[in-house]
C-alpha positions, 0 to 999 in steps of 0.5 A: 323017957318019952323025954328024952326020946323027945329031946332025941328029936330035937338034937335030930333036928338040928343036926339036921338044920346044920348040915343042910345049911352047911350044905348050901354055902358057896365060898369063892375059889380063890378070893375076890381082893377088890380094893377098898377102904379100909375106912368101912371096916368094923376097926380100920386104926387095926389096920394101921396099928398092924402096918406097922408091925410088919414095917417094924418086919422088913414086910411094906403095903401093897394094898387094901381091899374091901368085899361082901361075903353074902352077909359077912364082911371082909376087909383086908391091908396086903403086906408085901416082904422087901426082898418079896421073898414072903407077903403075908396079909391082914383080916377083919371079917365081920358078919352083919348082926354081929358086934364081934368080928374075927381078925387074922394075919397070915404071912407064906413064902413059896420054894421052888419046889412047890413047898408053901410056907403059911404063919398063920394066927388062923385056926384050923378050919375044914381044909386038908393040907397038901403035903407041899403046904406047911401050915403053922398056927401061932398063938399071940402077937402079930411080932411074935408070928412074923419072928416064927415065920422068919426062924421057918425061912432059916431053917428051910435055908438050913436045908438048902432051901431059899423062897420065891422072889415075887415081884408086886405087881404078880403078888394079886394074882400069886394071892389068888393061885395058891388060894384056889390050889387049896381049894381044888386040893379039898375037890380031890379029897372030896371033902368039896366040890365046884357049883356053879363055878364056887367051892359046896362042901359034898356031904362027906365036908359038911358031916366032918364040919359039924363032928369037929365043931361037936369035937370043938363044944362038948370038952368045954361045957364038959369043961363049964359043969 
């Protein structure tokens, strides 16, 4: 019985430590997008390969970016569709001391009514998707993701909606504006708050994040038994 109580106390302590760490996290309200040399990335060849695929699907590179967020480095190559009716990026997020960076691909199209189509390889975090933000996760390779985004554009076309054309000189401001819009929605819904100009989790948001993490870990642990 004593051992059970000690285990419960230990688990509670770990939960409180994780909860406190999440509350102390700070994230930019909009991406830094500092121009940088992707040779500093863990895998520069990843971006070369991804560029080939984007070019196959009618996109061209318009900028490379590299910046640090605390212990995390972010490398990013941004693309714009030749007709301006879509943009995307590939990124590498590497944590100091971790030899396994996280890679992601996202493609977006904007519409005059405010709708945003987001086709991405990224797993859903703790963000609440607004009604105007239509996210779809595509498992598999970048070619599949880009094909699926084109299909989604065609579905919107059949409903009489055409994406906005974005000029290259407007692209970075557009990306920042859309990311800020998502962050402000999290604040509106009480999942996050703004502290010193950055996003931070509220207690409610931190609890939700921990709950989701536990939900992912427990089934995995059960399957491994």
